[in-house]
N, C-alpha and C positions, 0 to 999 in steps of 0.2 A: 507499575513498571512492567514493561513487556520483556519477554524472553524469547529466544529462538525456539521455534516449534510451537509457540502459542497459536491456537486457532482463534481467529478474530473475524468480526463482521464490520464492514465499512458503514459508518453512521453519517459522516460528512466528508467533504473534500475541501482542503484548505480552510477548514472551519465553517464551511457554508453548506447549506442544503440545495442551493440554487445555482445554476450555471449562469455566469455573466454573459451578456449578449455578444461580447467580442471574442468568444472562443470558437475555434473551428471544431467541427464534429469529431475529427480524429484526435483531439485533445480534450474532449468533453468527459473527463474522468468522474464527473458527478454521476454519470450513468452507472458507475460501479457501487453506488450507495445500495446497501442491502446484500452485496456479494460477500461470500466467505472466502477466507484465505488463511495462509500460514505465514508467520513471521520467519524470515530466512535471513541469513547473514551473507552479505555480498563479499566475495573474495577480494574486491578492490578496496574494501574499507577495513580499518584497524579494529573497529568495534561494531556492535550491532547497529549503531546510529550513523547516519550519513555525515560525512565530513565537509560536504560542499555547502552546508547551510548552518546557521546558528540555531535554527529550530530543530527540535528532536523529530527526526524522520526515520522510519523503519521500512525495510523492504518487505512487501507483502506479495507472496506468490499465490495466485488465484486458482480456484478449482476449475473455473470456466476459462476457456481460451479467449483472452482479451484481444488478441490480434484478429480473431474472427469477428469481433465486434467492431472492427475498424479503428481501434485505438492504437496510438503510437506506444512503443515499448522499447526503450534504449538502455537496457540493463544487462549485466553479465549473467543474470539468471533469467531464463525464458519465462514469460508469462508473469512477470513481477514488476511492481511499481512502488515508488517511494511515497509513503503517506505520513502525515503528521501523526505523532503518537496519539493526540487527542481526537483524531478522525476515526479511530477504530476502537471497538469494544471487545474485550476478551470473552470468548465463549467457552473455551477450554484451556485452562492453564497447564503449561508443561509440568509434568511430574518431576520431582526431585531437583528442582532448580530454585 
């Protein structure tokens, strides 16, 4: 289980390693595989997990500027995207949680 402030690395996107052929480059989030980020809580959500889906998604704020990579980002936290919990691997677990 993920906690806020856990440091993670993206291993897949939507459970897959490969970009489907029908995705535009600005939505090719598979390009973030291998990128590191931090689990953050969105102020628009009641919990750490997204309410807009039945799948467990957490908001990841990335070290690198994803907008400069040409990727869309429509969240209340800059440089952050929603990922399935199983798409990320914990590198450093938050202390005292």
